[in-house]
C-alpha positions in Angstrom: -30.8 -10.7 32.7 -31.9 -7.2 31.0 -29.7 -7.7 27.7 -31.6 -11.1 26.5 -33.9 -9.7 26.0 -33.0 -5.9 24.3 -34.6 -5.1 21.2 -32.0 -6.1 17.8 -33.6 -2.9 15.7 -32.2 -0.1 17.4 -28.9 1.1 19.6 -29.2 2.6 22.7 -27.9 5.9 21.4 -30.2 5.2 17.8 -29.2 3.0 14.6 -25.9 1.3 13.9 -26.3 2.0 10.3 -28.6 3.6 8.2 -31.5 2.3 6.3 -30.6 0.0 3.3 -29.8 1.3 -0.3 -28.9 -1.6 -2.2 -26.9 -1.4 -5.6 -26.1 -3.7 -7.6 -22.8 -4.7 -8.7 -22.0 -7.5 -10.7 -19.1 -9.7 -11.4 -17.4 -8.0 -14.6 -16.0 -10.0 -17.3 -11.8 -10.1 -18.5 -13.4 -11.6 -22.1 -16.2 -8.7 -22.7 -15.5 -4.9 -22.9 -18.8 -3.1 -21.2 -20.4 -0.2 -23.0 -22.4 1.7 -20.9 -19.6 4.1 -19.4 -19.8 7.7 -19.7 -21.0 9.5 -23.1 -18.6 12.2 -23.1 -14.7 11.7 -23.8 -13.0 11.1 -20.3 -11.3 14.8 -19.3 -6.9 15.1 -20.2 -4.6 17.3 -20.2 -3.6 18.7 -23.4 -0.8 17.4 -25.8 -1.2 14.2 -23.8 0.2 12.1 -27.0 2.9 14.1 -26.8 3.4 13.6 -23.5 3.8 9.6 -23.2 5.9 9.7 -26.3 8.7 12.1 -24.6 8.2 10.4 -21.5 8.0 6.1 -23.4 10.2 7.6 -26.0 13.2 8.7 -24.2 13.4 5.9 -22.3 13.9 3.4 -24.9 16.3 6.1 -26.7 18.4 6.5 -23.1 17.9 2.2 -23.0 19.2 2.0 -27.2 22.3 4.1 -26.2 23.6 2.6 -22.8 23.0 -0.9 -24.4 25.0 0.3 -26.6 27.5 1.0 -24.2 27.4 -2.2 -22.6 27.7 -4.6 -25.5 30.9 -2.0 -25.8 31.8 -2.2 -22.6 31.4 -6.2 -22.6 32.7 -6.3 -26.1 30.4 -8.9 -27.5 31.7 -9.0 -31.2 31.4 -13.0 -30.5 29.0 -13.1 -27.3 29.4 -15.8 -25.1 26.0 -17.4 -23.4 26.7 -15.5 -20.1 27.5 -12.5 -22.1 24.2 -12.1 -24.0 22.6 -13.1 -20.5 24.1 -10.3 -18.9 23.0 -8.1 -21.6 19.8 -8.8 -21.7 19.3 -8.6 -18.3 20.8 -5.1 -18.4 18.3 -3.9 -20.9 15.4 -4.8 -18.4 16.8 -3.2 -15.2 17.9 0.0 -17.0 15.0 0.7 -19.3 13.3 0.4 -15.6 15.8 3.1 -14.4 14.9 5.2 -17.4 11.8 5.1 -17.0 11.5 6.5 -13.4 14.0 8.7 -14.0 12.3 10.2 -17.4 9.1 10.5 -15.6 10.7 12.9 -12.5 12.5 14.7 -14.3 8.7 16.0 -15.7 7.4 16.0 -12.6 10.7 18.2 -12.0 9.5 20.5 -14.8 5.7 20.8 -13.8 6.4 21.7 -10.1 8.5 24.4 -11.4 6.9 25.7 -13.2 3.7 25.9 -11.0 2.0 22.7 -12.3 0.7 19.6 -10.8 -3.1 20.7 -10.5 -5.5 18.7 -11.8 -9.6 18.7 -12.1 -10.3 23.1 -11.2 -9.1 22.0 -7.7 -7.4 24.9 -6.2 -5.9 24.4 -2.7 -5.8 28.1 -1.7 -8.7 29.0 -2.8 -12.1 29.0 -1.3 -14.1 26.0 -0.2 -16.6 25.0 -2.5 -20.0 24.4 -1.9 -21.3 20.7 -1.9 -24.6 19.7 -2.9 -24.4 16.4 -2.6 -23.1 13.0 0.3 -19.9 10.9 0.2 -19.4 8.5 2.6 -16.0 8.6 4.0 -15.0 4.5 4.4 -12.7 2.8 7.2 -12.3 -0.8 6.5 -10.8 -2.5 9.4 -9.3 -5.7 10.5 -8.0 -6.6 14.2 -6.5 -3.4 14.6 -6.1 -1.2 17.9 -10.0 0.4 17.6 -8.4 3.6 20.3 -6.2 4.2 18.0 -8.4 4.3 14.6 -11.5 6.1 16.0 -9.0 8.6 17.0 -8.2 9.2 13.8 -12.1 9.1 12.8 -12.7 11.7 15.2 -10.0 13.9 14.2 -11.8 13.8 10.8 -14.8 14.3 12.1 -13.9 17.1 14.0 -12.1 19.2 10.6 -14.9 18.4 8.6 -16.6 19.9 11.0 -14.8 23.0 11.4 -15.1 23.3 7.6 -18.9 24.4 8.0 -19.8 21.2 5.5 -19.2 18.2 7.8 -23.2 17.7 7.0 -22.6 16.4 3.9 -20.4 13.4 4.9 -21.1 10.0 7.1 -18.4 7.9 8.4 -18.6 4.4 7.9 -16.6 1.8 10.4 -16.5 -1.3 8.3 -15.0 -4.7 10.4 -13.8 -7.9 9.0 -12.0 -7.7 12.3 -11.9 -12.2 13.5 -10.7 -11.7 17.1 -13.7 -11.2 19.1 -12.1 -9.6 22.0 -11.2 -7.0 19.4 -14.3 -6.8 18.0 -16.4 -6.0 21.2 -13.8 -3.5 22.1 -14.1 -2.0 18.3 -18.1 -2.1 19.0 -17.5 -0.2 22.7 -15.0 2.3 20.6 -17.3 3.1 18.0 -20.1 4.1 20.9 -17.8 6.0 22.6 -16.8 8.2 19.8 -20.5 9.1 18.8 -20.9 10.0 22.2 -17.2 12.0 22.5 -18.9 14.0 19.1 -22.5 13.9 20.0 -23.1 12.6 16.2 -25.4 9.9 16.1 -26.5 11.0 12.5 -23.2 10.6 10.6 -21.1 7.6 12.3 -22.1 4.6 11.5 -20.7 1.0 12.2 -21.0 -2.4 10.3 -18.8 -5.9 11.0 -18.8 -8.9 8.5 -19.2 -12.2 9.9 -17.2 -14.0 7.2 -14.7 -11.3 5.2 -15.1 -12.9 1.9 -13.0 -11.3 -0.6 -10.9 -9.5 2.1 -11.0 -5.6 2.0 -11.9 -5.8 -1.5 -14.8 -7.6 -0.3 -15.8 -5.4 2.1 -16.1 -2.2 0.1 -18.1 -4.5 -2.3 -20.5 -5.6 0.6 -21.0 -2.2 1.9 -21.5 -1.1 -2.1 -24.3 -3.5 -2.2 -26.4 -3.4 0.7 -25.8 0.8 0.9 -24.1 2.1 -1.8 -27.3 4.2 -3.9 -28.0 6.6 -0.9 -24.0 7.9 -1.5 -23.2 9.3 -4.7 -19.1 9.1 -3.8 -17.0 6.9 -1.2 -13.8 7.8 0.1 -11.9 4.8 1.1 -9.8 5.1 3.9 -7.0 2.7 5.7 -6.5 2.3 9.3 -3.7 5.0 9.5 -5.5 7.2 7.2 -5.8 10.7 8.3 -7.5 13.4 6.1 -8.3 16.9 6.5 -11.8 18.3 5.9 -10.7 20.9 3.7 -9.3 18.2 1.4 -12.3 15.8 1.2 -14.6 19.0 0.7 -12.2 19.7 -2.7 -12.4 16.0 -3.7 -16.7 15.7 -3.4 -16.3 19.5 -5.1 -14.2 18.0 -8.2 -16.4 15.1 -8.4 -19.6 17.1 -8.4 -18.2 19.5 -11.0 -16.5 16.7 -13.1 -19.4 13.7 -14.6 -17.0 11.8 -15.8 -14.3 10.9 -13.5 -14.6 7.9 -12.1 -11.9 8.2 -9.2 -9.4 10.8 -7.7 -6.4 9.0 -6.4 -4.6 12.0 -3.3 -0.9 12.1 -2.3 -0.6 10.7 0.7 2.2 12.1 3.1 3.8 9.3 5.9 4.0 10.9 9.2 3.8 9.4 12.7 7.1 7.6 12.4 9.2 6.5 15.5 11.5 4.3 14.5 14.4 5.1 12.2 13.6 3.1 9.6 10.0 4.5 9.6 11.2 8.3 10.0 13.6 7.5 6.7 10.5 6.4 5.0 8.6 9.6 5.6 11.7 11.7 4.8 12.4 10.0 1.4 8.5 10.4 0.5 8.2 14.0 1.6 10.8 15.1 -0.1 11.2 12.8 -3.5 6.8 12.0 -3.1 5.7 15.4 -4.6 8.0 15.4 -7.9 7.6 11.8 -8.4 4.0 11.8 -8.3 3.8 15.8 -10.1 5.7 13.4 -12.5 3.3 10.5 -13.1 0.0 12.9 -12.9 2.1 15.0 -15.7 1.7 12.0 -18.6 -0.6 9.3 -16.8 -3.7 12.6 -17.3 -6.8 10.2 -17.2 -5.6 7.2 -17.2 -4.1 7.3 -13.8 -4.2 4.8 -11.0 -5.2 3.7 -7.6 -3.5 3.0 -4.7 -6.6 1.4 -2.4 -7.3 3.9 0.0 -7.1 8.2 0.5 -9.2 8.1 -2.6 -12.5 9.0 -3.7 -14.7 7.0 -6.2 -18.2 7.4 -7.8 -19.7 4.8 -6.0 -22.1 3.8 -9.3 -19.4 3.9 -11.9 -17.7 1.7 -9.1 -20.5 -0.9 -8.6 -21.3 -1.1 -11.9 -18.0 -1.6 -13.2 -15.3 -2.6 -10.3 -16.9 -6.1 -9.3 -14.2 -8.0 -9.2 -14.1 -11.5 -10.6 -12.6 -14.7 -8.9 -9.1 -15.8 -11.2 -8.9 -19.4 -12.7 -6.3 -21.8 -10.7 -5.1 -22.2 -7.1 -3.8 -19.8 -5.0 -1.5 -18.1 -4.8 -2.1 -17.0 -8.9 -6.1 -18.6 -8.6 -9.4 -17.1 -6.7 -10.1 -13.5 -5.1 -8.1 -10.7 -6.3 -5.3 -9.5 -4.1 -3.7 -6.2 -5.1 -7.5 -4.8 -5.8 -7.1 -1.5 -6.6 -4.9 -1.6 -9.4 -7.7 -3.4 -11.2 -10.9 -1.7 -9.9 -8.6 1.8 -11.8 -8.3 -1.2 -15.1 -12.0 -1.7 -14.9 -13.4 1.9 -14.5 -10.7 3.3 -17.0 -12.3 0.5 -19.6 -15.6 1.1 -18.9 -14.8 5.1 -20.2 -14.5 6.9 -16.4 -11.7 8.8 -15.8 -9.0 8.0 -12.9 -6.5 11.4 -12.0 -4.5 11.7 -9.4 -4.0 15.4 -7.0 -0.8 15.7 -5.7 -0.6 19.4 -5.5 -4.0 18.9 -3.3 -2.4 18.7 0.3 -4.5 17.1 3.5 -3.7 13.2 3.1 -1.7 11.4 5.4 -0.7 7.8 5.8 1.9 6.1 8.2 4.7 3.4 7.2 5.5 0.0 8.3 7.8 0.6 11.7 10.8 -1.5 10.6 12.5 -3.2 7.7 10.6 -6.7 9.2 7.6 -5.5 9.2 7.8 -3.9 5.1 8.7 -7.3 4.3 5.9 -8.8 5.8 3.5 -6.6 3.9 5.7 -7.1 0.9 5.0 -10.4 1.0 1.4 -9.8 0.3 1.4 -7.2 -2.5 3.8 -9.0 -4.2 1.1 -11.8 -4.7 -0.9 -9.7 -5.6 0.8 -7.9 -7.7 2.0 -11.3 -9.9 -1.8 -11.6 -9.8 -2.1 -9.0 -12.4 -0.7 -11.2 -15.2 -3.4 -13.1 -15.0 -5.8 -9.7 -15.8 -3.3 -8.0 -18.1 -4.8 -10.3 -21.6 -7.8 -8.4 -20.2 -10.0 -7.9 -23.0 -10.9 -3.3 -24.2 -8.1 -2.2 -21.2 -6.0 0.8 -22.0 -2.6 0.8 -22.7 -1.6 2.8 -20.1 -3.6 0.6 -17.6 -1.9 -2.3 -18.7 1.3 -0.4 -17.9 0.5 -0.1 -14.6 -0.2 -3.9 -14.2 2.7 -4.2 -15.9 4.5 -1.6 -13.5 3.0 -3.5 -10.1 4.2 -6.9 -11.4 7.6 -5.1 -12.2 8.1 -3.7 -9.1 8.6 -6.9 -7.4 10.1 -9.0 -10.5 12.6 -6.2 -10.8 14.3 -8.2 -7.4 15.3 -11.3 -8.8 16.3 -10.3 -12.0 18.6 -7.6 -9.9 20.4 -10.5 -8.3 20.6 -12.9 -11.3 22.4 -9.5 -12.9 25.0 -10.0 -10.0 25.5 -13.5 -10.3 25.3 -13.1 -14.1 28.2 -10.8 -13.7 30.5 -13.0 -11.1 30.2 -15.9 -13.5 31.0 -13.6 -16.4 34.0 -12.2 -14.5 35.2 -16.2 -13.7 34.7 -17.2 -17.4 37.2 -14.0 -18.6 39.5 -15.1 -15.9 39.6 -19.2 -15.9 38.5 -19.9 -19.8 41.2 -19.8 -22.1 39.8 -17.8 -24.6 39.8 -19.1 -28.4 42.2 -16.5 -30.5 41.8 -18.1 -33.5 38.3 -19.2 -34.1 37.5 -19.1 -37.8 41.1 -21.0 -38.4 44.4 -19.7 -39.1 44.5 -16.9 -39.9 47.5 -13.3 -39.6 45.9 -11.5 -37.1 44.4 -13.1 -33.9 41.2 -11.5 -32.3 41.9 -10.6 -28.8 38.7 -10.1 -26.3 39.0 -6.4 -24.7 36.5 -6.0 -22.1 37.0 -2.0 -21.3 36.7 -1.2 -18.0 36.6 3.1 -18.5 33.4 2.7 -20.7 32.4 0.4 -18.1 33.1 2.8 -15.6 31.1 5.9 -17.0 28.2 3.2 -17.5 28.2 2.8 -14.1 28.1 6.6 -13.1 25.8 7.4 -15.5 23.3 4.7 -13.9 23.8 6.0 -10.7 22.9 10.0 -11.9 19.7 8.6 -12.8 18.8 7.1 -9.5 20.3 9.9 -7.7 19.7 13.2 -9.8 16.0 13.0 -9.1 17.0 12.8 -5.3 18.9 16.1 -5.5 16.2 18.0 -7.7 13.1 16.4 -5.7 15.1 18.2 -2.9 15.8 21.4 -5.0 12.0 21.6 -5.1 11.2 21.9 -1.3 13.7 24.8 -0.7 12.3 26.9 -2.9 9.2 27.5 -0.2 10.6 29.4 2.7 8.2 27.1 5.0 9.0 24.0 3.5 12.8 24.5 3.7 12.1 25.5 7.1 10.1 22.8 8.1 13.1 19.8 6.5 15.4 21.8 9.0 17.3 24.2 6.0 19.5 23.3 2.8 22.6 22.1 5.7 20.5 19.9 7.3 18.0 18.4 4.7 21.1 17.5 2.8 22.6 15.7 5.5 19.6 13.7 6.1 19.3 13.7 2.3 23.0 11.6 2.3 21.7 9.6 5.6 19.2 8.4 3.8 20.9 7.4 0.6 23.3 5.5 2.5 21.0 3.6 4.9 18.9 3.0 2.1 21.5 1.5 -0.3 22.9 -0.5 2.5 19.1 -2.1 2.7 18.2 -2.1 -1.0 19.7 -5.7 -1.7 18.8 -7.2 2.0 15.0 -6.4 0.3 16.4 -7.2 -3.1 17.6 -11.0 -1.4 14.2 -10.9 0.6 11.4 -10.1 -2.4 13.6 -12.6 -4.8 13.0 -15.5 -2.2 8.8 -14.4 -1.7 8.9 -14.7 -6.0 10.1 -18.1 -5.6 8.0 -18.8 -2.8 4.7 -17.6 -4.7 5.8 -19.0 -7.8 6.1 -22.4 -5.6 2.5 -22.1 -4.9 2.7 -20.7 -1.7 0.0 -18.3 -0.2 1.1 -15.2 1.6 -2.7 -15.2 3.9 -3.6 -12.2 5.5 -2.2 -10.5 8.6 -2.9 -7.8 10.1 0.0 -4.6 9.8 2.0 -3.6 12.6 1.3 0.4 12.8 3.7 1.7 16.2 6.9 -0.6 17.3 8.5 -2.5 14.7 10.8 -4.0 17.8 11.8 -7.5 17.6 14.3 -9.2 19.8 17.7 -10.0 18.9 16.9 -13.7 18.5 14.1 -13.2 16.0 15.7 -11.3 13.8 18.8 -13.8 13.6 16.3 -16.0 12.5 15.1 -13.5 10.0 18.4 -12.3 8.4 20.6 -14.9 9.1 20.9 -16.5 5.7 21.3 -12.7 3.4 24.3 -12.4 6.2 25.8 -15.8 4.9 24.7 -15.0 1.4 26.7 -11.7 1.5 29.5 -13.0 2.8 29.7 -15.9 0.5 29.0 -13.5 -2.4 31.8 -11.2 -1.0 35.0 -14.3 -0.9 33.6 -15.5 -4.0 34.1 -12.0 -5.9 37.4 -11.3 -3.9 38.4 -15.0 -5.4 38.1 -14.1 -8.7 39.3 -10.6 -8.6 39.9 -7.8 -5.5 38.3 -5.3 -8.1 35.2 -7.0 -8.3 35.1 -6.7 -4.9 34.8 -3.8 -4.3 33.0 -2.9 -7.2 30.4 -5.5 -5.3 30.9 -4.0 -1.6 28.1 -1.8 -1.3 25.7 -5.5 -2.5 28.2 -7.5 0.0 28.0 -5.4 2.6 24.7 -4.6 3.2 24.1 -7.8 3.1 26.6 -9.0 5.7 24.8 -6.1 7.9 21.5 -7.3 7.9 21.0 -8.3 11.3 21.9 -5.0 12.9 20.8 -3.2 10.3 17.2 -4.8 10.3 17.7 -4.5 14.6 18.7 -1.2 14.7 16.9 0.5 12.1 13.6 -0.8 13.9 14.0 1.5 16.8 13.1 4.6 18.0 15.0 7.1 16.6 16.6 9.5 19.0 15.4 13.2 18.3 18.7 14.2 16.0 17.7 17.2 13.6 17.8 15.4 11.0 15.0 13.2 8.4 12.9 16.1 10.0 9.8 17.4 7.5 7.6 19.8 7.8 4.2 18.0 8.9 6.5 16.9 11.9 8.3 20.8 12.6 4.8 22.4 11.9 2.1 19.6 12.0 -1.6 20.6 10.4 -3.9 20.9 13.0 -6.0 17.7 12.0 -2.7 15.8 11.9 -1.9 17.1 16.0 -5.5 16.6 16.8 -5.0 13.0 16.0 -1.9 12.7 17.6 -3.2 13.8 20.9 -5.9 11.7 20.7 -3.9 8.4 20.0 -1.9 9.7 22.6 -4.3 9.7 25.4 -7.1 6.9 23.7 -5.9 3.5 26.1 -6.9 0.5 24.0 -9.4 -0.8 26.7 -8.4 -4.7 27.4 -10.0 -7.2 28.2 -11.6 -10.6 27.7 -15.1 -9.8 25.4 -17.7 -12.1 27.2 -16.9 -10.5 30.3 -17.1 -6.7 29.0 -20.8 -7.3 27.5 -21.9 -9.1 31.4 -20.2 -5.5 33.0 -21.2 -3.4 31.0 -24.9 -3.1 30.1 -25.2 -0.5 27.8 -22.4 -2.6 25.8 -24.7 -5.6 25.7 -27.4 -4.7 24.9 -25.5 -2.6 22.0 -24.2 -5.6 21.5 -27.2 -7.6 20.7 -29.3 -4.8 18.5 -26.0 -5.0 16.3 -26.0 -8.9 15.6 -27.0 -9.9 12.3 -30.3 -11.3 11.9 -30.6 -15.3 12.2 -30.0 -17.4 10.1 -32.6 -18.5 7.3 -34.3 -21.9 6.0 -31.6 -23.3 3.3 -28.6 -21.0 4.3 -25.5 -22.0 5.0 -24.8 -24.4 8.1 -22.3 -22.6 10.4 -20.5 -25.3 11.7 -18.3 -23.2 14.2 -21.5 -21.8 16.0 -22.9 -25.5 16.2 -19.5 -26.4 17.8 -19.2 -23.6 20.2 -23.2 -24.2 21.1 -22.2 -27.3 22.0 -18.8 -26.8 24.3 -20.5 -24.1 26.2 -24.1 -26.4 26.9 -21.3 -28.8 28.2 -18.9 -26.3 30.6 -19.5 -26.2 34.2 -17.9 -22.6 34.0 -17.4 -19.6 32.1 -13.5 -19.9 32.6 -14.1 -23.7 31.5 -16.2 -22.6 28.7 -14.2 -19.7 26.7 -10.7 -22.4 27.5 -11.9 -24.6 25.3 -13.1 -22.5 22.4 -11.2 -21.3 19.5 -11.2 -17.9 18.4 -13.3 -19.0 15.4 -15.9 -20.4 17.7 -15.7 -17.9 20.0 -16.8 -15.2 17.4 -19.4 -17.7 15.9 -21.4 -17.7 19.3 -21.1 -13.6 19.8 -22.6 -13.5 16.1 -25.4 -15.1 16.9 -28.4 -14.3 20.0 -28.3 -18.0 21.2 -24.7 -18.2 21.2 -24.4 -14.6 23.4 -27.3 -15.8 25.4 -25.7 -19.2 26.1 -21.9 -17.3 27.4 -24.0 -15.1 29.4 -26.2 -17.5 31.2 -22.6 -19.1 32.0 -22.1 -15.9 33.2 -24.8 -14.9 35.5 -24.1 -18.6 37.4 -20.6 -17.8 38.4 
């Protein structure tokens, strides 16, 4: 067949990859502090120490006051062990709420005063003129290729519209393990080049071994090509960014040589299910204020969320090489939540890390259902708990350590809330059924009556709820100030109704998530690894039977907890009703919120009412895109140009002394013994088939079987 002798060096449409430009990326030590960062002090807004003192000190004072009130409400002059446990849990949980409240309050003040801009980026001003190249890195792992390429084409066209598209190069970095999806990616890559007419700025590479997952995927690109691109911008499979935003980010990196990373605030879009629409409404209404608050007091010690962020390539290569953690999985091994750690290592080396919440034009999507969110959360939970091993790293900035603690706390708080509720019920049992000792010090003229202050407890509850709900109202009020945003969310009345609906449903789902995350933490502590599963992007619906299998335990726990609360006291059961109701309704809530939402005039966001051009284009391309289904070998047989391109993109053959690929050897034997291609494919595992398609001998063997049919 003509494909067997196709030249390996070039594709019919041009090289799949540019010439290599190697850049060393040494593994960093967590015990030694590097000393070769930038010479100048990282740029940061003025009075940063006072800002942090206000947020952290204010959260401490609020927590101290609430702790005093809780102690008085419990009357712990002579505390019992359960009261002490309840108070300690309350302190930890209230401190978390207080810190979030103060940070959001600062975001409100910042946006009200016209703040939120960083690094001289002015989205309303003229586009700067670039002088350096930026690589757009799109890591993919078993994703629908046509969907990914539609987003990349929209980005490419948006960049071309700025007149500065020649400064950007797109790299599709595949870690796909499914051989059929891999060949479909290659076909989609060739189609993207043909549709854009751009062979000079769009490239594709697949790793045969996806070592270290996404972090290893990016690191492999840095080591092979990083020296040729001063900046790299990491995307996610569902990311879309406007060309103007990309130009502003690249120009900011050029203007500020001390900056190592700039994180944007991605707006959640594209939600179809009720759950996804609820998430995108919450993110669009509350997100800008929360992000502005974080940026206001984090300054140059910002964080990295793993995508939609631009990074200085040489700084990343020199200081963000991740070590392998000691011990077994799930705590040992490769670092899963790599983004937080990479940001802390960059800042440790003297590079500043900034967030720019005022820059618009950065978009992403969210999981379509509670079930898909739980699957993603399981992986993130393990990665964030791993950060406990990174916390002792020498030389980290205190705010960087706080980022790691916050990541850990975002999952540890779930079992803490569960313990708080359980201890509260046992405390109520203690008060009701255990006879108190009114004369604990012997005979006395006056007894010591135990007193629980229900009025103080009620006001403490109201105050806690205010800390949770007031930021939502403030963020909603900020959005109403701009006419375009106000119209985009449906006006004041409809958006307020949407806010109430989102708050109600989120409140019911919160205990379900609490129990799920608590089980995840226990599972991880027991040594179970989360694995690496591709993320669901569009449809989150599952058969009702599958939903019941996943959430029947939540329902049983909720009913048992409600009954136990009622047996203790009807009043306690009433207080616990939001928790028990959400758990008892876990199955219908998970099932109904995963369904496509009816087109109600609620939970609308401006990007949906008036989509920006890049989003409208990406949506239109995805709607007409059709995933080319088919088995990989049959597609190579039927399409000579794809076959030629596939052969040209294969890695060089194994060198002498390199590790032996046992999957390839077994696959070659199976193909040799098979009478037909169908028989061979039926006997191959996915790993063996992928290994055969990764080697010229394997491809030739499969094609010979196909030609013999």
